C-alpha positions in Angstrom: -29.1 11.8 -7.3 -25.3 11.3 -7.3 -24.0 10.5 -3.8 -20.6 10.6 -2.2 -20.2 8.0 0.6 -17.3 7.5 2.9 -17.5 4.2 4.9 -16.2 3.7 8.4 -13.4 1.5 7.0 -12.2 4.4 4.8 -13.6 3.6 1.4 -14.8 6.4 -0.8 -17.7 5.5 -3.0 -19.9 7.4 -5.5 -22.9 6.6 -7.5 -26.6 7.0 -7.9 -28.8 6.4 -4.8 -30.9 3.4 -6.1 -32.8 2.6 -2.9 -32.6 3.0 0.8 -34.4 2.2 4.0 -33.7 2.5 7.7 -30.9 -0.1 7.6 -29.5 -0.2 4.1 -28.4 2.1 1.3 -28.2 0.8 -2.2 -25.7 2.7 -4.4 -25.8 2.1 -8.2 -22.3 2.5 -9.6 -21.5 4.0 -12.9 -21.0 0.5 -14.3 -24.7 -0.3 -13.4 -23.9 -2.6 -10.6 -25.7 -2.1 -7.3 -23.8 -2.1 -4.0 -25.7 -2.5 -0.7 -24.2 -0.8 2.3 -25.4 -1.1 5.9 -26.1 2.4 7.3 -24.1 1.4 10.4 -21.0 1.1 8.1 -21.5 4.6 6.5 -19.4 7.4 8.0 -20.7 10.2 5.7 -23.2 10.4 2.9 -23.7 13.6 0.9 -25.1 14.6 -2.4 -22.3 15.2 -4.9 -23.9 18.5 -6.1 -23.8 19.5 -9.7 -24.6 17.4 -12.8 -22.9 14.3 -14.0 -23.1 15.7 -17.5 -19.8 17.5 -18.4 -20.2 21.2 -19.0 -20.4 22.3 -22.7 -21.2 18.8 -23.7 -24.0 20.1 -26.0 -21.9 22.8 -27.6 -21.3 22.0 -31.2 -24.0 19.3 -31.5 -26.8 19.6 -34.0 -30.5 19.3 -32.8 -30.6 15.8 -34.1 -27.4 14.8 -32.2 -28.9 16.3 -29.0 -32.1 14.3 -29.5 -30.1 11.2 -30.1 -28.1 11.8 -26.9 -31.1 12.2 -24.7 -32.8 9.2 -26.3 -29.7 7.2 -25.4 -29.7 8.5 -21.8 -33.3 7.5 -21.3 -32.6 3.9 -22.0 -32.1 1.4 -19.1 -28.4 1.3 -18.1 -26.0 -0.3 -18.6 -26.4 -0.9 -22.3 -24.6 -4.1 -23.4 -23.9 -5.3 -26.8 
């Protein structure tokens, strides 16, 4: 789930919650890199709400293009060439 985190030093971060325990939150950025944050350093942490997928993205795509898109999204990220 996409999270919005504000740290006590004023940074605003967003990404996918990759892991967490009582002391650490691991946020996976949209570049695929993980960032570990101590819970003690987090001021606020809230779900972003809504989907990361842009609205109307599927409008105008054929069934084959939609299948290809979802096949791509199911692959491990990030995809490098």
